[in-house]
C-alpha atoms as a printed R data frame, in Angstrom:
    type eleno elety resid chain resno       x       y       z
1   ATOM     1    CA   UNK     A     1 -14.454  -1.535  27.170
2   ATOM     2    CA   UNK     A     2 -13.725   2.156  26.479
3   ATOM     3    CA   UNK     A     3 -10.353   2.001  28.236
4   ATOM     4    CA   UNK     A     4  -9.366  -1.129  26.337
5   ATOM     5    CA   UNK     A     5 -10.251   0.586  23.066
6   ATOM     6    CA   UNK     A     6  -8.121   3.620  23.955
7   ATOM     7    CA   UNK     A     7  -5.198   1.373  24.909
8   ATOM     8    CA   UNK     A     8  -5.444  -0.452  21.577
9   ATOM     9    CA   UNK     A     9  -5.551   2.877  19.724
10  ATOM    10    CA   UNK     A    10  -2.527   4.120  21.631
11  ATOM    11    CA   UNK     A    11  -0.523   0.990  20.853
12  ATOM    12    CA   UNK     A    12  -1.523   1.123  17.189
13  ATOM    13    CA   UNK     A    13  -0.567   4.786  16.818
14  ATOM    14    CA   UNK     A    14   2.796   4.132  18.510
15  ATOM    15    CA   UNK     A    15   3.353   1.300  16.058
16  ATOM    16    CA   UNK     A    16   2.492   3.501  13.078
17  ATOM    17    CA   UNK     A    17   4.762   6.363  14.191
18  ATOM    18    CA   UNK     A    18   7.081   6.481  17.194
19  ATOM    19    CA   UNK     A    19   5.699   9.037  19.668
20  ATOM    20    CA   UNK     A    20   2.240   9.344  18.100
21  ATOM    21    CA   UNK     A    21   0.670   7.258  20.889
22  ATOM    22    CA   UNK     A    22   2.089   9.661  23.458
23  ATOM    23    CA   UNK     A    23   0.786  12.682  21.569
24  ATOM    24    CA   UNK     A    24  -2.631  10.990  21.324
25  ATOM    25    CA   UNK     A    25  -2.658  10.932  25.130
26  ATOM    26    CA   UNK     A    26  -1.736  14.600  25.461
27  ATOM    27    CA   UNK     A    27   2.037  14.181  25.888
28  ATOM    28    CA   UNK     A    28   3.066  16.359  22.936
29  ATOM    29    CA   UNK     A    29   6.616  17.171  24.084
30  ATOM    30    CA   UNK     A    30   7.422  13.563  25.037
31  ATOM    31    CA   UNK     A    31   5.933  12.288  21.785
32  ATOM    32    CA   UNK     A    32   7.949  14.664  19.620
33  ATOM    33    CA   UNK     A    33  11.187  13.830  21.476
34  ATOM    34    CA   UNK     A    34  10.589  10.092  20.984
35  ATOM    35    CA   UNK     A    35   9.707  10.625  17.320
36  ATOM    36    CA   UNK     A    36  12.901  12.594  16.633
37  ATOM    37    CA   UNK     A    37  15.017  10.134  18.645
38  ATOM    38    CA   UNK     A    38  13.687   7.231  16.586
39  ATOM    39    CA   UNK     A    39  14.380   9.114  13.332
40  ATOM    40    CA   UNK     A    40  17.924   9.840  14.525
41  ATOM    41    CA   UNK     A    41  18.606   6.162  15.271
42  ATOM    42    CA   UNK     A    42  17.124   5.246  11.879
43  ATOM    43    CA   UNK     A    43  19.423   7.707  10.086
44  ATOM    44    CA   UNK     A    44  22.406   6.521  12.100
45  ATOM    45    CA   UNK     A    45  21.505   2.995  11.046
46  ATOM    46    CA   UNK     A    46  21.808   3.990   7.372
47  ATOM    47    CA   UNK     A    47  25.123   5.773   7.890
48  ATOM    48    CA   UNK     A    48  27.021   3.217   9.974
49  ATOM    49    CA   UNK     A    49  24.666   0.347  10.780
50  ATOM    50    CA   UNK     A    50  25.042  -1.370   7.415
51  ATOM    51    CA   UNK     A    51  28.825  -1.668   7.454
52  ATOM    52    CA   UNK     A    52  28.714  -5.327   8.445
53  ATOM    53    CA   UNK     A    53  26.098  -8.014   8.975
54  ATOM    54    CA   UNK     A    54  26.755  -7.918  12.733
55  ATOM    55    CA   UNK     A    55  26.105  -4.168  12.855
56  ATOM    56    CA   UNK     A    56  22.984  -4.662  10.763
57  ATOM    57    CA   UNK     A    57  21.574  -7.148  13.296
58  ATOM    58    CA   UNK     A    58  22.588  -4.907  16.215
59  ATOM    59    CA   UNK     A    59  20.865  -1.835  14.808
60  ATOM    60    CA   UNK     A    60  17.753  -3.767  13.804
61  ATOM    61    CA   UNK     A    61  17.518  -5.151  17.347
62  ATOM    62    CA   UNK     A    62  17.983  -1.627  18.747
63  ATOM    63    CA   UNK     A    63  15.226  -0.221  16.524
64  ATOM    64    CA   UNK     A    64  12.836  -3.032  17.442
65  ATOM    65    CA   UNK     A    65  13.487  -2.789  21.196
66  ATOM    66    CA   UNK     A    66  13.209   1.015  21.111
67  ATOM    67    CA   UNK     A    67   9.882   0.840  19.269
68  ATOM    68    CA   UNK     A    68   8.561  -1.858  21.626
69  ATOM    69    CA   UNK     A    69   9.606   0.282  24.599
70  ATOM    70    CA   UNK     A    70   7.769   3.280  23.134
71  ATOM    71    CA   UNK     A    71   4.614   1.201  22.638
72  ATOM    72    CA   UNK     A    72   4.725  -0.181  26.202
73  ATOM    73    CA   UNK     A    73   5.330   3.274  27.673
74  ATOM    74    CA   UNK     A    74   2.521   4.853  25.638
75  ATOM    75    CA   UNK     A    75   0.102   2.127  26.739
76  ATOM    76    CA   UNK     A    76   1.100   2.720  30.357
77  ATOM    77    CA   UNK     A    77   0.425   6.443  29.929
78  ATOM    78    CA   UNK     A    78  -2.910   5.677  28.287
79  ATOM    79    CA   UNK     A    79  -4.109   3.880  31.430
80  ATOM    80    CA   UNK     A    80  -3.631   6.946  33.604
81  ATOM    81    CA   UNK     A    81  -3.420   9.968  31.319
82  ATOM    82    CA   UNK     A    82  -6.973  11.151  31.780
83  ATOM    83    CA   UNK     A    83  -6.740  12.892  28.411
84  ATOM    84    CA   UNK     A    84  -9.966  14.470  27.315
85  ATOM    85    CA   UNK     A    85 -11.862  12.530  24.623
86  ATOM    86    CA   UNK     A    86 -12.347  15.905  22.923
87  ATOM    87    CA   UNK     A    87  -8.617  16.721  22.891
88  ATOM    88    CA   UNK     A    88  -7.377  18.119  19.580
89  ATOM    89    CA   UNK     A    89  -4.622  15.493  19.574
90  ATOM    90    CA   UNK     A    90  -7.280  12.758  19.463
91  ATOM    91    CA   UNK     A    91  -9.102  14.036  16.404
92  ATOM    92    CA   UNK     A    92  -8.912  12.106  13.166
93  ATOM    93    CA   UNK     A    93  -7.828  15.305  11.431
94  ATOM    94    CA   UNK     A    94  -4.763  15.702  13.663
95  ATOM    95    CA   UNK     A    95  -3.774  12.018  13.493
96  ATOM    96    CA   UNK     A    96  -4.058  12.001   9.694
97  ATOM    97    CA   UNK     A    97  -2.125  15.265   9.372
98  ATOM    98    CA   UNK     A    98   0.649  13.956  11.657
99  ATOM    99    CA   UNK     A    99   1.067  10.739   9.658
100 ATOM   100    CA   UNK     A   100   1.115  12.625   6.336
101 ATOM   101    CA   UNK     A   101   3.643  15.166   7.645
102 ATOM   102    CA   UNK     A   102   5.761  12.304   9.003
103 ATOM   103    CA   UNK     A   103   5.825  10.652   5.568
104 ATOM   104    CA   UNK     A   104   6.751  13.967   3.910
105 ATOM   105    CA   UNK     A   105   9.471  14.537   6.515
106 ATOM   106    CA   UNK     A   106  10.961  11.077   5.963
107 ATOM   107    CA   UNK     A   107  10.919  11.444   2.174
108 ATOM   108    CA   UNK     A   108  12.520  14.892   2.410
109 ATOM   109    CA   UNK     A   109  15.248  13.783   4.836
110 ATOM   110    CA   UNK     A   110  15.995  10.704   2.714
111 ATOM   111    CA   UNK     A   111  16.231  12.876  -0.408
112 ATOM   112    CA   UNK     A   112  18.590  15.314   1.336
113 ATOM   113    CA   UNK     A   113  20.754  12.682   3.010
114 ATOM   114    CA   UNK     A   114  20.814  10.047   0.257
115 ATOM   115    CA   UNK     A   115  23.898  11.446  -1.540
116 ATOM   116    CA   UNK     A   116  25.785  11.162   1.763
117 ATOM   117    CA   UNK     A   117  24.648   7.610   2.524
118 ATOM   118    CA   UNK     A   118  27.412   5.259   1.496
119 ATOM   119    CA   UNK     A   119  25.514   2.006   2.030
120 ATOM   120    CA   UNK     A   120  22.923   0.698  -0.411
121 ATOM   121    CA   UNK     A   121  20.911  -2.448  -0.915
122 ATOM   122    CA   UNK     A   122  21.144  -4.222  -4.277
123 ATOM   123    CA   UNK     A   123  19.429  -7.291  -5.700
124 ATOM   124    CA   UNK     A   124  21.430  -9.697  -7.848
125 ATOM   125    CA   UNK     A   125  19.539 -10.240 -11.108
126 ATOM   126    CA   UNK     A   126  21.685 -12.858 -12.850
127 ATOM   127    CA   UNK     A   127  23.954 -15.832 -12.193
128 ATOM   128    CA   UNK     A   128  27.054 -14.280 -13.741
129 ATOM   129    CA   UNK     A   129  28.782 -14.297 -10.318
130 ATOM   130    CA   UNK     A   130  27.579 -17.719  -9.181
131 ATOM   131    CA   UNK     A   131  28.517 -19.286  -6.759
132 ATOM   132    CA   UNK     A   132  29.632 -16.084  -4.966
133 ATOM   133    CA   UNK     A   133  26.219 -14.569  -5.695
134 ATOM   134    CA   UNK     A   134  22.998 -16.240  -6.745
135 ATOM   135    CA   UNK     A   135  20.175 -14.749  -8.753
136 ATOM   136    CA   UNK     A   136  17.827 -12.972  -6.299
137 ATOM   137    CA   UNK     A   137  20.431 -12.636  -3.554
138 ATOM   138    CA   UNK     A   138  20.123  -9.297  -1.745
139 ATOM   139    CA   UNK     A   139  23.416  -7.648  -0.858
140 ATOM   140    CA   UNK     A   140  24.636  -4.498   0.874
141 ATOM   141    CA   UNK     A   141  27.287  -2.436  -0.889
142 ATOM   142    CA   UNK     A   142  29.475   0.524  -0.008
143 ATOM   143    CA   UNK     A   143  28.595   2.736  -2.978
144 ATOM   144    CA   UNK     A   144  31.530   5.130  -2.640
145 ATOM   145    CA   UNK     A   145  34.365   2.879  -1.461
146 ATOM   146    CA   UNK     A   146  36.333   3.079  -4.709
147 ATOM   147    CA   UNK     A   147  35.891   6.814  -4.979
148 ATOM   148    CA   UNK     A   148  38.410   6.984  -2.121
149 ATOM   149    CA   UNK     A   149  40.312   3.713  -2.536
150 ATOM   150    CA   UNK     A   150  42.158   2.000  -5.360
151 ATOM   151    CA   UNK     A   151  40.217  -0.976  -6.789
152 ATOM   152    CA   UNK     A   152  41.493  -4.221  -5.333
153 ATOM   153    CA   UNK     A   153  42.649  -7.091  -7.548
154 ATOM   154    CA   UNK     A   154  40.711 -10.364  -7.171
155 ATOM   155    CA   UNK     A   155  37.809  -8.678  -5.310
156 ATOM   156    CA   UNK     A   156  34.208  -8.278  -6.505
157 ATOM   157    CA   UNK     A   157  33.205  -4.728  -7.465
158 ATOM   158    CA   UNK     A   158  30.212  -2.744  -8.724
159 ATOM   159    CA   UNK     A   159  30.956  -0.755 -11.871
160 ATOM   160    CA   UNK     A   160  29.491   1.016 -14.894
161 ATOM   161    CA   UNK     A   161  30.195  -0.985 -18.086
162 ATOM   162    CA   UNK     A   162  31.793   1.005 -20.938
163 ATOM   163    CA   UNK     A   163  29.027   0.230 -23.442
164 ATOM   164    CA   UNK     A   164  26.347   1.825 -21.206
165 ATOM   165    CA   UNK     A   165  27.523   3.884 -18.186
166 ATOM   166    CA   UNK     A   166  23.903   4.137 -16.963
167 ATOM   167    CA   UNK     A   167  23.991   0.474 -15.946
168 ATOM   168    CA   UNK     A   168  25.494  -1.080 -12.822
169 ATOM   169    CA   UNK     A   169  27.303  -4.402 -13.227
170 ATOM   170    CA   UNK     A   170  28.975  -6.666 -10.716
171 ATOM   171    CA   UNK     A   171  32.119  -8.676 -11.407
172 ATOM   172    CA   UNK     A   172  35.562  -9.586 -10.111
173 ATOM   173    CA   UNK     A   173  38.737  -7.691 -10.994
174 ATOM   174    CA   UNK     A   174  41.164 -10.080 -12.680
175 ATOM   175    CA   UNK     A   175  43.849  -7.604 -13.702
176 ATOM   176    CA   UNK     A   176  44.817  -3.924 -13.699
177 ATOM   177    CA   UNK     A   177  46.822  -1.630 -15.947
178 ATOM   178    CA   UNK     A   178  50.125  -3.205 -17.002
179 ATOM   179    CA   UNK     A   179  49.131  -6.786 -16.181
180 ATOM   180    CA   UNK     A   180  49.561  -9.469 -18.846
181 ATOM   181    CA   UNK     A   181  46.519 -11.749 -18.949
182 ATOM   182    CA   UNK     A   182  45.669 -14.955 -20.804
183 ATOM   183    CA   UNK     A   183  43.355 -17.921 -20.258
184 ATOM   184    CA   UNK     A   184  44.239 -21.537 -21.068
185 ATOM   185    CA   UNK     A   185  41.591 -24.248 -20.608
186 ATOM   186    CA   UNK     A   186  39.675 -22.109 -18.122
187 ATOM   187    CA   UNK     A   187  42.719 -21.155 -16.059
188 ATOM   188    CA   UNK     A   188  43.597 -17.447 -15.840
189 ATOM   189    CA   UNK     A   189  47.313 -16.698 -16.106
190 ATOM   190    CA   UNK     A   190  48.333 -13.255 -14.855
191 ATOM   191    CA   UNK     A   191  51.903 -12.106 -15.355
192 ATOM   192    CA   UNK     A   192  52.924 -15.710 -16.058
193 ATOM   193    CA   UNK     A   193  51.363 -16.984 -12.811
194 ATOM   194    CA   UNK     A   194  48.338 -19.262 -12.681
195 ATOM   195    CA   UNK     A   195  45.519 -17.895 -10.504
196 ATOM   196    CA   UNK     A   196  44.016 -20.166  -7.864
197 ATOM   197    CA   UNK     A   197  40.420 -18.986  -8.146
198 ATOM   198    CA   UNK     A   198  38.568 -21.090  -5.582
199 ATOM   199    CA   UNK     A   199  35.470 -18.902  -5.910
200 ATOM   200    CA   UNK     A   200  34.760 -19.511  -9.617
201 ATOM   201    CA   UNK     A   201  32.993 -22.284 -11.488
202 ATOM   202    CA   UNK     A   202  35.394 -24.474 -13.438
203 ATOM   203    CA   UNK     A   203  35.022 -24.305 -17.212
204 ATOM   204    CA   UNK     A   204  37.865 -25.798 -19.260
205 ATOM   205    CA   UNK     A   205  36.371 -24.598 -22.557
206 ATOM   206    CA   UNK     A   206  37.278 -20.946 -21.992
207 ATOM   207    CA   UNK     A   207  40.441 -19.698 -23.682
208 ATOM   208    CA   UNK     A   208  41.745 -16.327 -24.833
209 ATOM   209    CA   UNK     A   209  45.110 -15.151 -26.062
210 ATOM   210    CA   UNK     A   210  47.639 -13.120 -24.104
211 ATOM   211    CA   UNK     A   211  47.117  -9.347 -23.908
212 ATOM   212    CA   UNK     A   212  48.304  -6.368 -21.862
213 ATOM   213    CA   UNK     A   213  45.803  -4.260 -19.891
214 ATOM   214    CA   UNK     A   214  46.169  -0.517 -20.676
215 ATOM   215    CA   UNK     A   215  47.044   1.915 -17.885
216 ATOM   216    CA   UNK     A   216  44.129   3.033 -15.660
217 ATOM   217    CA   UNK     A   217  42.005   0.161 -17.011
218 ATOM   218    CA   UNK     A   218  40.765  -3.050 -15.429
219 ATOM   219    CA   UNK     A   219  39.857  -6.472 -16.777
220 ATOM   220    CA   UNK     A   220  36.714  -7.735 -15.004
221 ATOM   221    CA   UNK     A   221  35.098 -11.176 -15.258
222 ATOM   222    CA   UNK     A   222  32.161 -12.941 -13.650
223 ATOM   223    CA   UNK     A   223  32.839 -15.984 -11.479
224 ATOM   224    CA   UNK     A   224  30.464 -18.019 -13.660
225 ATOM   225    CA   UNK     A   225  32.657 -17.670 -16.745
226 ATOM   226    CA   UNK     A   226  30.397 -19.703 -19.049
227 ATOM   227    CA   UNK     A   227  27.391 -17.431 -18.317
228 ATOM   228    CA   UNK     A   228  28.824 -13.962 -17.780
229 ATOM   229    CA   UNK     A   229  28.710 -10.775 -19.837
230 ATOM   230    CA   UNK     A   230  31.985  -9.085 -18.907
231 ATOM   231    CA   UNK     A   231  35.264  -7.603 -20.175
232 ATOM   232    CA   UNK     A   232  35.631 -10.406 -22.717
233 ATOM   233    CA   UNK     A   233  32.640  -8.882 -24.523
234 ATOM   234    CA   UNK     A   234  32.742  -5.118 -23.919
235 ATOM   235    CA   UNK     A   235  36.434  -4.557 -23.201
236 ATOM   236    CA   UNK     A   236  38.367  -2.951 -20.361
237 ATOM   237    CA   UNK     A   237  36.714  -0.940 -17.591
238 ATOM   238    CA   UNK     A   238  38.026   2.478 -16.652
239 ATOM   239    CA   UNK     A   239  39.088   2.883 -13.020
240 ATOM   240    CA   UNK     A   240  36.690   5.822 -12.606
241 ATOM   241    CA   UNK     A   241  33.761   3.566 -13.557
242 ATOM   242    CA   UNK     A   242  34.374   1.298 -10.547
243 ATOM   243    CA   UNK     A   243  32.535   2.681  -7.526
244 ATOM   244    CA   UNK     A   244  30.995   0.043  -5.256
245 ATOM   245    CA   UNK     A   245  32.298  -2.626  -2.896
246 ATOM   246    CA   UNK     A   246  29.932  -5.552  -2.084
247 ATOM   247    CA   UNK     A   247  29.940  -6.239   1.665
248 ATOM   248    CA   UNK     A   248  27.608  -9.084   2.602
249 ATOM   249    CA   UNK     A   249  24.453 -10.993   1.680
250 ATOM   250    CA   UNK     A   250  21.610  -9.894   3.947
251 ATOM   251    CA   UNK     A   251  18.904 -12.054   2.382
252 ATOM   252    CA   UNK     A   252  18.836 -15.118   0.142
253 ATOM   253    CA   UNK     A   253  16.383 -17.872  -0.680
254 ATOM   254    CA   UNK     A   254  19.191 -20.168   0.486
255 ATOM   255    CA   UNK     A   255  19.173 -19.278   4.177
256 ATOM   256    CA   UNK     A   256  22.690 -20.583   4.848
257 ATOM   257    CA   UNK     A   257  24.052 -17.784   2.601
258 ATOM   258    CA   UNK     A   258  22.573 -14.988   4.734
259 ATOM   259    CA   UNK     A   259  25.316 -13.060   6.504
260 ATOM   260    CA   UNK     A   260  28.096 -14.234   4.186
261 ATOM   261    CA   UNK     A   261  30.838 -11.622   3.925
262 ATOM   262    CA   UNK     A   262  31.784 -11.143   0.284
263 ATOM   263    CA   UNK     A   263  35.298 -11.775  -0.964
Protein backbone atom coordinates (compact mmCIF):
# COMPACT_ATOMS: atom_id res chain seq x y z
CA UNK A 1 0.00 0.00 0.00
CA UNK A 2 2.91 2.33 0.85
CA UNK A 3 4.57 1.78 -2.53
CA UNK A 4 1.32 2.42 -4.37
CA UNK A 5 0.89 5.67 -2.46
CA UNK A 6 4.41 6.80 -3.36
CA UNK A 7 3.83 5.94 -7.02
CA UNK A 8 0.61 7.98 -7.04
CA UNK A 9 2.42 10.91 -5.41
CA UNK A 10 5.22 10.70 -7.95
CA UNK A 11 2.79 10.69 -10.88
CA UNK A 12 0.83 13.59 -9.41
CA UNK A 13 3.94 15.70 -8.82
CA UNK A 14 5.15 15.00 -12.38
CA UNK A 15 1.75 16.11 -13.64
CA UNK A 16 1.87 19.32 -11.59
CA UNK A 17 5.41 20.23 -12.72
CA UNK A 18 7.62 18.39 -15.21
CA UNK A 19 10.57 16.90 -13.30
CA UNK A 20 9.10 17.33 -9.81
CA UNK A 21 8.32 13.60 -9.56
CA UNK A 22 11.96 12.80 -10.29
CA UNK A 23 13.17 15.27 -7.68
CA UNK A 24 10.72 13.76 -5.18
CA UNK A 25 12.53 10.45 -5.70
CA UNK A 26 15.98 11.95 -5.18
CA UNK A 27 16.87 12.56 -8.84
CA UNK A 28 17.51 16.30 -8.54
CA UNK A 29 19.71 16.72 -11.62
CA UNK A 30 17.42 14.66 -13.88
CA UNK A 31 14.36 16.49 -12.56
CA UNK A 32 15.81 19.93 -13.19
CA UNK A 33 16.92 18.98 -16.72
CA UNK A 34 13.42 17.68 -17.54
CA UNK A 35 11.82 20.78 -16.03
CA UNK A 36 13.99 23.15 -18.09
CA UNK A 37 13.52 21.05 -21.25
CA UNK A 38 9.74 21.23 -20.86
CA UNK A 39 9.89 25.01 -20.33
CA UNK A 40 12.05 25.35 -23.45
CA UNK A 41 9.56 23.41 -25.59
CA UNK A 42 6.73 25.50 -24.12
CA UNK A 43 8.51 28.75 -25.02
CA UNK A 44 9.34 27.43 -28.48
CA UNK A 45 5.66 26.61 -28.87
CA UNK A 46 4.76 30.27 -28.25
CA UNK A 47 7.39 31.57 -30.67
CA UNK A 48 6.82 29.30 -33.67
CA UNK A 49 4.20 26.71 -32.73
CA UNK A 50 1.23 29.01 -33.27
CA UNK A 51 2.04 30.00 -36.84
CA UNK A 52 -0.53 27.61 -38.29
CA UNK A 53 -3.20 25.26 -37.00
CA UNK A 54 -1.10 22.27 -38.08
CA UNK A 55 1.88 23.51 -36.07
CA UNK A 56 -0.41 24.16 -33.12
CA UNK A 57 -1.60 20.53 -33.14
CA UNK A 58 1.96 19.25 -33.60
CA UNK A 59 3.34 21.20 -30.66
CA UNK A 60 0.40 20.33 -28.42
CA UNK A 61 0.93 16.64 -29.22
CA UNK A 62 4.66 17.03 -28.49
CA UNK A 63 3.97 18.68 -25.12
CA UNK A 64 1.45 16.01 -24.15
CA UNK A 65 3.67 13.08 -25.17
CA UNK A 66 6.70 14.63 -23.44
CA UNK A 67 4.74 15.14 -20.22
CA UNK A 68 3.31 11.60 -20.37
CA UNK A 69 6.82 10.24 -20.91
CA UNK A 70 8.08 12.18 -17.88
CA UNK A 71 5.25 10.79 -15.73
CA UNK A 72 5.89 7.20 -16.86
CA UNK A 73 9.64 7.53 -16.28
CA UNK A 74 9.17 9.08 -12.83
CA UNK A 75 6.80 6.28 -11.82
CA UNK A 76 9.34 3.72 -13.00
CA UNK A 77 12.02 5.41 -10.90
CA UNK A 78 9.67 5.50 -7.92
CA UNK A 79 9.40 1.70 -7.95
CA UNK A 80 13.14 1.23 -7.51
CA UNK A 81 14.57 4.50 -6.23
CA UNK A 82 14.80 3.52 -2.59
CA UNK A 83 14.65 7.20 -1.67
CA UNK A 84 14.53 7.81 2.03
CA UNK A 85 11.08 8.76 3.39
CA UNK A 86 12.91 11.46 5.36
CA UNK A 87 14.59 12.95 2.27
CA UNK A 88 14.45 16.75 2.13
CA UNK A 89 13.03 16.51 -1.39
CA UNK A 90 9.99 14.67 0.00
CA UNK A 91 9.04 17.28 2.58
CA UNK A 92 5.91 19.33 2.11
CA UNK A 93 8.00 22.46 2.59
CA UNK A 94 10.26 21.63 -0.36
CA UNK A 95 7.40 20.57 -2.66
CA UNK A 96 5.44 23.74 -1.88
CA UNK A 97 8.51 25.94 -2.35
CA UNK A 98 9.31 24.28 -5.70
CA UNK A 99 5.79 24.80 -7.04
CA UNK A 100 5.72 28.45 -5.90
CA UNK A 101 9.16 29.13 -7.42
CA UNK A 102 8.04 27.43 -10.64
CA UNK A 103 5.01 29.72 -10.85
CA UNK A 104 7.18 32.79 -10.20
CA UNK A 105 9.68 31.61 -12.82
CA UNK A 106 6.96 31.11 -15.43
CA UNK A 107 5.38 34.51 -14.73
CA UNK A 108 8.79 36.21 -14.90
CA UNK A 109 9.81 34.49 -18.15
CA UNK A 110 6.43 35.28 -19.73
CA UNK A 111 6.75 38.93 -18.68
CA UNK A 112 10.27 39.14 -20.13
CA UNK A 113 9.51 37.28 -23.35
CA UNK A 114 5.99 38.58 -24.04
CA UNK A 115 7.11 41.63 -26.07
CA UNK A 116 9.02 39.25 -28.36
CA UNK A 117 6.14 36.79 -28.79
CA UNK A 118 4.45 37.54 -32.07
CA UNK A 119 1.51 35.17 -31.66
CA UNK A 120 -1.49 35.95 -29.46
CA UNK A 121 -4.88 34.48 -28.77
CA UNK A 122 -7.94 36.71 -29.20
CA UNK A 123 -11.65 36.16 -28.61
CA UNK A 124 -14.14 37.62 -31.07
CA UNK A 125 -16.71 39.63 -29.10
CA UNK A 126 -19.15 40.70 -31.83
CA UNK A 127 -20.66 39.60 -35.13
CA UNK A 128 -19.29 42.50 -37.15
CA UNK A 129 -17.15 40.08 -39.21
CA UNK A 130 -19.75 37.33 -39.58
CA UNK A 131 -19.60 34.89 -41.37
CA UNK A 132 -15.76 35.00 -41.41
CA UNK A 133 -15.80 35.22 -37.61
CA UNK A 134 -18.58 34.46 -35.17
CA UNK A 135 -19.11 35.94 -31.74
CA UNK A 136 -17.08 33.85 -29.25
CA UNK A 137 -14.74 32.42 -31.88
CA UNK A 138 -11.17 32.14 -30.56
CA UNK A 139 -8.47 33.05 -33.06
CA UNK A 140 -4.68 33.23 -33.20
CA UNK A 141 -3.12 36.39 -34.59
CA UNK A 142 0.36 37.52 -35.57
CA UNK A 143 0.49 40.71 -33.51
CA UNK A 144 3.44 42.29 -35.31
CA UNK A 145 2.93 41.21 -38.93
CA UNK A 146 2.04 44.69 -40.20
CA UNK A 147 4.87 46.32 -38.32
CA UNK A 148 7.11 44.69 -40.95
CA UNK A 149 4.72 44.28 -43.89
CA UNK A 150 2.42 46.56 -45.84
CA UNK A 151 -1.27 45.98 -45.02
CA UNK A 152 -2.89 43.78 -47.63
CA UNK A 153 -6.04 44.86 -49.48
CA UNK A 154 -9.09 42.60 -49.02
CA UNK A 155 -7.57 40.81 -45.98
CA UNK A 156 -8.81 40.92 -42.37
CA UNK A 157 -6.63 42.90 -39.96
CA UNK A 158 -6.42 43.89 -36.30
CA UNK A 159 -6.12 47.64 -35.78
CA UNK A 160 -6.54 50.52 -33.34
CA UNK A 161 -9.58 52.66 -34.31
CA UNK A 162 -8.90 56.41 -34.62
CA UNK A 163 -11.52 57.41 -32.04
CA UNK A 164 -9.84 55.33 -29.29
CA UNK A 165 -6.33 53.94 -29.99
CA UNK A 166 -6.51 51.89 -26.76
CA UNK A 167 -9.01 49.54 -28.38
CA UNK A 168 -8.35 46.67 -30.78
CA UNK A 169 -10.80 46.20 -33.66
CA UNK A 170 -10.98 43.62 -36.40
CA UNK A 171 -12.12 44.34 -39.95
CA UNK A 172 -11.30 43.89 -43.62
CA UNK A 173 -9.30 46.39 -45.66
CA UNK A 174 -11.44 47.59 -48.57
CA UNK A 175 -9.16 50.30 -49.93
CA UNK A 176 -5.85 52.10 -49.40
CA UNK A 177 -4.51 55.59 -50.04
CA UNK A 178 -5.42 56.85 -53.51
CA UNK A 179 -8.25 54.37 -54.09
CA UNK A 180 -11.66 55.69 -55.15
CA UNK A 181 -14.43 53.92 -53.23
CA UNK A 182 -18.23 53.94 -53.43
CA UNK A 183 -21.04 51.55 -52.53
CA UNK A 184 -24.19 51.03 -54.62
CA UNK A 185 -26.93 48.71 -53.31
CA UNK A 186 -24.46 46.88 -51.08
CA UNK A 187 -21.83 46.42 -53.77
CA UNK A 188 -18.41 48.02 -53.18
CA UNK A 189 -16.91 49.68 -56.25
CA UNK A 190 -13.17 50.33 -56.03
CA UNK A 191 -11.49 52.31 -58.78
CA UNK A 192 -14.53 51.74 -61.00
CA UNK A 193 -14.42 47.95 -60.51
CA UNK A 194 -17.06 45.99 -58.64
CA UNK A 195 -15.63 43.83 -55.84
CA UNK A 196 -16.63 40.17 -55.71
CA UNK A 197 -16.77 39.81 -51.93
CA UNK A 198 -17.76 36.18 -51.40
CA UNK A 199 -16.96 36.42 -47.69
CA UNK A 200 -19.48 39.14 -46.77
CA UNK A 201 -23.17 39.08 -45.96
CA UNK A 202 -25.29 40.58 -48.72
CA UNK A 203 -27.10 43.78 -47.80
CA UNK A 204 -28.57 45.79 -50.69
CA UNK A 205 -29.60 48.66 -48.41
CA UNK A 206 -26.06 49.95 -47.91
CA UNK A 207 -24.99 52.88 -50.08
CA UNK A 208 -22.42 55.65 -49.82
CA UNK A 209 -21.13 58.21 -52.27
CA UNK A 210 -17.79 58.13 -54.07
CA UNK A 211 -14.72 59.35 -52.17
CA UNK A 212 -10.93 59.17 -52.39
CA UNK A 213 -8.90 57.59 -49.57
CA UNK A 214 -6.09 59.91 -48.36
CA UNK A 215 -2.47 58.78 -48.61
CA UNK A 216 -1.25 56.44 -45.82
CA UNK A 217 -4.87 55.78 -44.80
CA UNK A 218 -7.08 52.72 -45.12
CA UNK A 219 -10.82 52.20 -45.42
CA UNK A 220 -11.86 49.21 -43.28
CA UNK A 221 -15.27 47.52 -43.09
CA UNK A 222 -16.74 44.52 -41.31
CA UNK A 223 -18.00 41.61 -43.40
CA UNK A 224 -21.41 41.93 -41.71
CA UNK A 225 -22.04 45.39 -43.16
CA UNK A 226 -25.47 45.85 -41.56
CA UNK A 227 -24.05 45.25 -38.04
CA UNK A 228 -20.53 46.64 -38.09
CA UNK A 229 -18.94 49.69 -36.48
CA UNK A 230 -16.19 50.58 -38.95
CA UNK A 231 -14.69 53.27 -41.20
CA UNK A 232 -18.15 54.41 -42.26
CA UNK A 233 -18.60 55.69 -38.69
CA UNK A 234 -15.16 56.75 -37.42
CA UNK A 235 -13.34 57.48 -40.68
CA UNK A 236 -10.08 56.28 -42.22
CA UNK A 237 -7.51 54.22 -40.32
CA UNK A 238 -3.86 55.22 -40.33
CA UNK A 239 -1.45 52.58 -41.64
CA UNK A 240 0.52 52.71 -38.38
CA UNK A 241 -2.61 51.71 -36.45
CA UNK A 242 -2.84 48.38 -38.29
CA UNK A 243 -0.71 45.79 -36.50
CA UNK A 244 -2.20 42.29 -36.42
CA UNK A 245 -2.89 39.56 -38.96
CA UNK A 246 -5.56 36.94 -38.03
CA UNK A 247 -4.28 33.44 -38.82
CA UNK A 248 -6.81 30.76 -37.91
CA UNK A 249 -9.70 29.81 -35.64
CA UNK A 250 -8.46 27.45 -32.93
CA UNK A 251 -11.75 27.09 -31.08
CA UNK A 252 -15.41 27.73 -31.88
CA UNK A 253 -18.76 26.57 -30.59
CA UNK A 254 -19.32 25.47 -34.20
CA UNK A 255 -16.77 22.66 -34.35
CA UNK A 256 -16.56 22.61 -38.15
CA UNK A 257 -14.97 26.10 -38.01
CA UNK A 258 -12.02 24.97 -35.88
CA UNK A 259 -8.80 25.07 -37.89
CA UNK A 260 -10.15 27.42 -40.56
CA UNK A 261 -7.37 29.55 -42.02
CA UNK A 262 -8.51 33.17 -42.20
CA UNK A 263 -8.68 35.04 -45.48
